[in-house]
C-alpha positions in Angstrom: -27.4 2.9 -29.4 -30.5 2.8 -27.2 -30.2 3.2 -23.5 -30.5 -0.5 -22.7 -27.6 -1.3 -25.0 -25.5 1.5 -23.5 -26.1 0.1 -20.0 -25.2 -3.4 -21.2 -22.0 -2.2 -22.8 -21.0 -0.2 -19.7 -21.7 -3.2 -17.5 -19.6 -5.5 -19.7 -16.7 -3.0 -19.7 -16.9 -2.6 -15.9 -16.8 -6.4 -15.4 -13.8 -6.7 -17.7 -12.0 -4.1 -15.6 -12.4 -6.3 -12.6 -15.5 -4.8 -10.9 -17.7 -7.5 -9.3 -21.0 -5.6 -9.2 -22.6 -3.0 -11.4 -25.8 -1.1 -10.9 -27.6 2.0 -12.4 -29.5 4.4 -10.2 -31.4 7.6 -10.7 -29.7 10.7 -9.2 -32.0 10.7 -6.2 -31.6 9.8 -2.5 -34.4 8.0 -0.8 -36.3 10.1 1.7 -35.5 7.6 4.5 -31.8 7.9 3.8 -32.0 11.7 3.9 -33.9 11.6 7.2 -31.3 9.1 8.5 -28.5 11.5 7.7 -30.3 14.4 9.3 -30.9 12.4 12.5 -27.3 11.2 12.5 -26.0 14.7 12.4 -28.6 16.2 14.8 -27.6 13.5 17.4 -23.9 14.4 17.1 -23.2 10.8 16.1 -20.6 12.0 13.6 -18.2 13.0 16.3 -15.2 14.8 14.9 -16.1 14.1 11.3 -17.1 17.7 10.7 -17.1 17.3 6.9 -20.2 15.3 7.1 -22.1 18.3 8.5 -20.4 20.9 6.4 -21.5 19.3 3.1 -24.7 17.6 4.3 -26.8 19.2 1.6 -24.6 17.9 -1.2 -24.4 14.5 0.5 -28.2 14.2 0.7 -28.7 14.9 -3.0 -26.6 14.0 -6.0 -28.0 17.0 -7.9 -26.9 19.3 -5.1 -23.4 18.0 -5.6 -23.6 18.2 -9.5 -26.7 19.7 -11.0 -26.1 18.1 -14.4 -26.2 14.5 -13.2 -28.9 12.4 -14.9 -27.8 8.9 -13.8 -25.4 7.2 -11.5 -23.3 4.1 -12.3 -22.5 2.3 -9.0 -19.6 -0.1 -9.0 -18.7 -2.7 -6.4 -15.4 -4.5 -5.8 -15.4 -7.7 -3.6 -12.8 -7.7 -0.8 -14.1 -10.7 1.2 -11.4 -12.5 3.2 -10.7 -16.2 2.6 -11.5 -17.1 6.2 -13.4 -15.6 9.1 -11.0 -13.0 10.6 -12.5 -12.8 14.1 -10.6 -15.7 15.6 -7.5 -13.5 15.3 -8.8 -11.4 18.1 -8.1 -14.3 20.5 -4.3 -14.1 19.9 -3.3 -12.0 22.8 0.1 -10.7 21.6 -1.1 -9.8 18.1 -2.9 -6.7 16.8 -6.0 -6.8 14.6 -6.1 -4.7 11.4 -9.4 -4.5 9.6 -9.6 -6.8 6.6 -10.0 -3.9 4.1 -6.7 -2.3 5.2 -4.5 -5.4 4.8 -3.8 -4.9 1.1 -3.3 -2.0 -1.2 -5.3 1.2 -0.5 -8.6 0.6 -2.2 -9.1 4.3 -2.9 -6.2 4.2 -5.4 -7.1 0.9 -6.9 -10.8 1.7 -7.5 -10.2 5.3 -8.6 -7.9 4.1 -11.3 -10.4 1.7 -12.7 -13.2 4.2 -12.4 -11.2 6.7 -14.5 -10.5 4.0 -17.1 -14.2 3.1 -17.3 -15.1 6.8 -17.4 -12.7 7.4 -20.3 -14.3 4.5 -22.3 -17.8 6.0 -21.6 -16.7 9.5 -22.6 -15.0 8.4 -25.8 -17.9 6.4 -26.9 -20.9 8.5 -26.0 -19.4 11.8 -25.0 -21.2 12.6 -21.8 -19.8 14.8 -19.1 -19.1 12.8 -16.0 -17.5 12.7 -12.5 -16.0 9.8 -10.6 -16.1 9.3 -6.8 -14.7 6.8 -4.4 -15.3 7.6 -0.7 -13.7 11.0 -0.9 -16.7 13.2 -1.8 -20.1 13.9 -0.3 -21.8 10.9 -1.8 -24.3 8.7 0.0 -23.0 5.7 -1.8 -24.8 2.9 0.1 -28.3 4.2 -0.6 -27.3 4.7 -4.2 -26.0 1.1 -4.3 -29.3 -0.1 -3.0 -31.2 2.0 -5.5 -29.0 0.4 -8.2 -29.8 -3.1 -7.1 -26.3 -4.0 -5.8 -27.4 -4.7 -2.2 -29.2 -3.1 0.8 -28.1 -1.0 3.7 -28.2 -3.5 6.6 -28.9 -2.9 10.3 -25.1 -2.3 10.8 -25.6 0.6 8.3 -23.2 -1.0 5.8 -24.1 -2.5 2.5 -25.1 -6.1 2.3 -25.2 -8.1 -0.9 -26.9 -11.5 -1.4 -23.8 -12.4 -3.5 -20.9 -10.8 -1.6 -22.2 -10.5 1.9 -20.9 -7.4 3.7 -17.6 -7.2 1.8 -18.0 -4.7 -1.0 -16.0 -1.5 -1.8 -18.1 1.0 -3.7 -17.3 3.7 -6.3 -19.6 5.8 -8.5 -19.7 7.5 -11.8 -22.1 10.4 -12.2 -23.2 10.9 -15.8 -25.1 13.7 -17.5 -26.5 10.9 -19.7 -30.0 9.7 -18.9 -30.1 5.9 -18.4 -32.9 3.9 -17.0 -32.3 2.7 -13.4 -32.1 -0.9 -12.3 -34.6 -2.3 -9.9 -33.8 -1.4 -6.3 -32.8 -4.2 -3.9 -35.1 -5.0 -1.0 -34.0 -5.2 2.6 -33.3 -8.9 3.5 -32.2 -8.5 7.1 -35.5 -9.8 8.5 -35.4 -10.4 12.2 -31.7 -11.0 12.4 -29.7 -8.7 14.7 -26.3 -10.5 14.8 -24.4 -7.4 13.7 -26.0 -5.3 16.5 -25.3 -7.8 19.2 -21.7 -8.3 18.0 -20.6 -4.7 18.5 -18.0 -4.6 21.3 -18.8 -1.0 22.3 -22.6 -1.0 21.8 -22.3 1.6 19.1 -25.8 0.9 17.6 -28.6 2.9 19.4 -30.9 0.8 17.3 -31.2 -1.0 13.9 -29.9 1.1 11.0 -28.5 3.7 13.4 -24.8 4.1 14.3 -23.2 6.3 16.9 -19.8 6.7 15.4 -18.4 8.1 18.6 -18.5 4.6 20.1 -17.5 2.7 16.9 -14.0 1.2 17.1 -13.4 2.0 13.4 -14.1 5.7 14.1 -12.1 5.6 17.4 -9.0 4.0 15.9 -9.0 5.9 12.6 -10.9 9.2 12.7 -10.6 10.2 16.3 -7.5 12.3 16.8 -6.9 12.6 20.6 -7.1 10.3 23.6 -9.8 7.7 23.4 -12.3 7.7 26.3 -11.0 5.6 29.1 -14.3 3.7 29.4 -14.1 2.6 25.8 -10.5 1.5 25.8 -11.0 -1.9 27.5 -13.7 -2.7 25.0 -11.4 -2.3 22.0 -9.5 -5.5 22.6 -6.5 -5.8 20.4 -8.0 -3.9 17.4 -5.3 -1.4 16.3 -7.0 -0.2 13.0 -10.7 -0.6 12.4 -13.1 -3.3 13.3 -14.9 -6.0 11.4 -17.1 -7.6 14.0 -20.5 -6.4 12.7 -19.5 -7.2 9.1 -18.0 -10.6 9.8 -21.0 -12.1 11.7 -23.5 -11.3 8.9 -25.2 -14.6 7.8 -25.2 -13.4 4.2 -21.4 -13.9 4.2 -22.0 -17.6 3.6 -22.5 -16.8 0.0 -19.4 -14.6 -0.3 -16.3 -15.9 -2.1 -12.8 -14.7 -1.4 -11.7 -11.6 -3.2 -10.0 -12.3 -6.5 -8.4 -8.9 -6.9 -4.6 -9.3 -6.4 -4.2 -5.8 -5.1 -6.5 -6.5 -2.2 -4.8 -9.7 -1.1 -3.7 -9.4 2.5 -0.1 -8.7 3.2 1.4 -11.1 5.7 3.0 -8.3 7.7 -0.4 -6.7 8.2 -2.3 -9.9 9.2 -2.2 -10.4 13.0 1.1 -8.4 13.4 3.0 -8.7 16.7 2.1 -6.0 19.1 5.7 -5.8 20.4 7.0 -5.1 16.9 4.3 -2.5 16.3 5.2 -0.7 19.5 8.7 -0.2 18.3 7.8 1.7 15.2 9.3 5.1 14.7 7.9 7.4 12.0 10.2 6.1 9.2 9.5 2.5 10.1 5.7 3.2 10.3 5.7 4.8 6.8 7.7 1.9 5.4 5.5 -0.8 6.9 2.3 0.9 5.8 3.4 2.1 2.4 0.4 2.1 -0.1 -1.9 1.2 2.9 -4.8 3.2 4.1 -3.3 2.8 7.6 -0.6 5.3 6.8 -3.0 8.2 6.7 -3.7 8.3 10.4 0.0 8.8 11.2 2.4 7.0 13.5 1.3 8.7 16.8 -2.4 7.8 16.5 -1.4 4.3 15.4 0.9 3.8 18.4 -2.0 5.1 20.6 -4.1 2.2 19.3 -1.2 -0.3 19.7 -0.7 0.6 23.3 -4.4 0.3 24.1 -4.2 -3.2 22.5 -1.2 -4.0 24.7 -3.0 -2.8 27.8 -5.9 -5.1 26.8 -3.7 -8.1 25.9 -3.3 -9.4 29.5 0.2 -10.5 28.3 2.9 -9.7 30.8 5.5 -10.2 28.1 4.4 -6.9 26.7 5.1 -4.9 29.8 8.5 -3.8 28.4 6.8 -2.6 25.2 4.6 -0.3 27.3 7.4 0.9 29.6 9.7 1.8 26.6 7.1 4.1 25.2 6.9 6.2 28.4 9.7 8.2 26.9 8.2 8.6 23.4 8.3 12.1 21.9 4.5 12.1 21.5 2.4 13.0 24.6 -0.4 10.9 23.1 1.8 7.9 22.9 3.3 8.5 26.4 -0.2 8.8 27.9 -1.3 5.5 26.4 1.9 3.8 27.5 1.0 4.8 31.1 -2.5 3.4 30.7 -1.1 0.1 29.2 1.4 -0.2 32.1 -1.3 0.4 34.7 -3.3 -2.5 33.1 -0.5 -4.9 32.8 1.6 -4.2 35.9 -0.1 -1.8 38.4 2.6 -2.2 41.0 5.3 -1.5 38.4 3.3 1.5 37.2 3.3 2.9 40.8 7.0 2.6 41.0 7.4 4.2 37.6 5.4 7.2 38.7 8.0 7.9 41.4 10.5 8.5 38.6 8.3 10.2 36.2 9.0 13.9 35.6 7.5 14.4 32.2 4.0 13.8 33.7 4.3 17.0 35.7 4.8 18.9 32.5 2.2 17.2 30.3 -1.5 17.4 31.4 -2.5 14.4 29.2 0.2 12.2 30.6 -0.4 13.5 34.2 -4.1 12.6 33.9 -3.2 9.0 33.1 -1.2 8.7 36.3 -4.1 9.8 38.5 -5.4 6.3 39.0 -2.1 4.8 39.9 
């Protein structure tokens, strides 16, 4: 078969497997994308994500990761919500979990399909290949743009004319040379809704993200206490943030995800903060089984929950904060102090009189200093 027919066959097989977008790209990274990565790292915008710096050379070039690669198949899976999720942020006693994390862990779902597609390719044409889904040094968004699936918008995420800002990506590297598709142009124009929507002002400029201020980074990647100046800006977001994605005007063309594994679980859609605050480790693991939320662990998640409680302005949640003053985790105890100070400063002052653990734990003690 000639290269064009091989591409058509691979595309058909991918669509049959449930992928929503398929593109073919050369194993090259645009100079602007490489420069953007270098600037991102030089500015320290990656925060604690040291792996970005450690494997920057491989991330910047597909051939540095695998010298034999001759072409890249980029696959997209639509995860668009049925409705705008942002009104959930106005429900004071409910936590907000990012749309992508409300169903089954997309890593597992996509990787399984990538492997199935890869097996079909290998059995038919015999090339060596590798599959990736967000777990290797791959600049997948520039590759997706090169393959015509979408473009990297001002919020640094991929935007598609067909699916808006709601696409998961995966890649298959092939040592089989296939002609690339036409790259997608940037269609952001003068729009800056995504930049203006960011609650923490995490964008120093268009197409530039300071992850250290990004709520997704803070609630997922950041391991310790979150900067006190940023906590009030996080609202009731307990895992991730969708603001810059959800306001994109290209979402008007998106249709709700059809993949059953990505359908939101009711328990993870606007969950009650009081219930989340009661989770011990076993209950946390059970609630977030097969969910990407599970990987951050119970203590980091409770840190986020207690910040949300402190921002809720709901006096009914005072007891949820007070109960966690005795939690085994110093991180959780510290955020319980912060939440209590926000909701009931007079009560917090009285609690300090009876607090002995704060004298032993510097992190908890520091939270009491403003009481």
